[in-house]
N, C-alpha and C positions, 0 to 999 in steps of 0.2 A: 634568317635561314642561311645555311651554308651554300657555297657556290654550286654544289652538285644537285641542289634542289631537295635533298633528303632532310627530314627533320631529325634532330639529334635524339638518340635514345636516352630517356631520362627515367630513372626509377626512384621513387620516394618510398622508403620503408618506414612506415609508422602507422599508428591507429589500430583499432580492433580488427580481428580477422573477419572475413565475410561470414554472414550467417551460416552458410552451408559448410564452412570450414571449422566451425566450433566443435569442441569435443562432445562426444556422446550423440551421434546422429540418431535420427528416428525419434521414437517416443521419449527416450531418455534425453535427447537434445532439447525437446520441448520444455523440460523442467529447468533448463538454463534461461528461459525467457522469463524475465522478472514479472511482466504483466500477467502471464499465465499462472505463475506461482502465487501472485497476489490474488487472482481470481479464485484459485483453489483454497487459499487460506481464508479469503473473504467469505466464501461459501461456508467453510467449516466454522469460522468465527461467528458468522451471522446465525447459523443454526444453533450454535452453542449459546450465544447471548440471547437469542429469541427464546430458546428453551428455558434458560434461567428466568427470564421475564415472565414467560407463560406459567412456569411452575410457581413463581411467587404470586401471580395473579390468581391462579387456581387455589392455592393454599391460604393466602392471606388477603386476597382481594376484597373480601367482604368486610374486613376490619381495617385495612390500610389503604390509603389513597394510591391510585395507580402511578402517580408521579413520584411518590416516595419509593415504590417498588422499582420504578425505572432507575432511580439513583442507585439502589442496591445492585440491580442487574448491570448497571453501567460500570461500577467498580470491578465486579467479577469479570465482566466481559472485556474490559480494557486490559486487565492484567493478563488474561489468557491471550488476547490478540497481540499484546506486546511480545510475549515470548515467541509466539508462532511467527510473527512478521520479522522479528529480529533474526531468528534462527533460519527460517525457511525462505522467506521472501527476499529480504535484503542481504542476508548472509554477512552480517557485520560482527565485529568483535570490538571489545574495549568500550569505554565511555558509557557503560550501561545506565548509570544513575542519571547522567545528563540527558541521555536519549529517552529514558523513561519520562523525565519531566517534559521534554519536547513532545513526546508521543501523547502524553496525557493532555498537554495544552491543545493539541489538534483535536483530541476527542472532547475536550471541554467546549470547543466551538461546535462540534457535532452534537454534543449533549444539549447545548442551548438551542440549536436548531430543532433538535428532537423534541424538547419540552414545548416549544412554541407550536410546532407543527402537530404534535400529538394532541395537545390541548385544543387546537382549532378543529382537528378532525373529530375528536370525541365530543367536545362541548358545543361546537357550532354546526358541524356537518352531521353529527349524530352517528358517526361510524363507531362500531364496537371497538373496544380497546385493542384487542390482539390484531385484527385486520389493519387498524390504523397504524399500529407500530410496525407491521410488516411493510406498509407503504412508505413510511418515513425511513426505515432502514434502507430500502432500495434507493432512495434519493440521496443519502449521505455517503454511499460507498465510494463512488468515483472521486468525490471531493477529498475524502480521507486518504485515498491512494496518492493523489497528486501532492497533498500536503506532506505526507510521510516521505515521499520520494524527494521532494525539493527541500524539506526542512528537517524532519526528524532523523532520517538515516543518510543524509547527504554526506558524501565524502568529497573533499576537495581533491581533484586529481593532481597527481604529482606531475610536474612538467617533465617532458621527455628529456633524457640526457642527450647532450650534444653528440655523444658517440653512438647513441641508439638510433638516430635518424641519419640515414646516409643519402646523399644526393650524388648520383654519378652521372656523368655526361660523356658520351662518346661521339666524337666528330670525325 
């Protein structure tokens, strides 16, 4: 501490702006929040994927096993989800083929979980197929968000330039 008892004024300029200083205040600013965008995309994707599965069950369910229909719905749903999450949620560009492979690997884990849980609910607990699938979908949503954020769409931050961070001291 300096002899006059005052603390030196130090300013460190770096890091993201505070939440209230981000562009697009109000409702528009909410769309900058990744988790909210993921929730919106997740609702849309879940409704879409569940609709595809339900449509397949209603049209082909008497002739085709529900797990085969789940696989078909999975392919359609994952492709739709990838486009929506890449464009709207994570807002990334480049490396689309590599990210699609990563994206699908996350959903393969979710699919394996889905197959086991759906089979248990339908065959053991005797829950109807569509309500059972709705229950399973609720359970896998947060896990896929965490995996996509940490693995699929992860971007390694660039280190701050030495001239971009200023440390000033006034005594």
